[in-house]
Phi, psi and omega in degrees: 000155182241151177235107178276096182269338178226084180257112181294125181087352179285140174236353179221142175233129178261132175271124181236128174244182181305334176267003185112196184295133185243343180173181179212162183234131180237129173283125180230164185295333180270358185141201179249122186265134177251140178233122177258128186286136178092356185230133180274148175072034187252021185279053184283152173245150182229156183284331181225164182289326176296315175298324179290324173296320184295312183291331172290318176303313181301320181291343178283340179116164194286342186252000184288141172286156179296135178289158175268136184257112181252126182285143182227000000 
């Protein structure tokens, strides 16, 4: 799996795990917004893309593999 941490021009990354898409990260002027699919109230904002990716991974549970982040 790859993690695209610096894709020029990208504003959205989709987190894909073994069962499919689990969430997305959107670049906004105030930071990186994390949205976890199937969960309400998960509109957290993070200062960096790496911290947002870590938050998505942590939300998947303690034994989950890190998802692949695909730039869109």
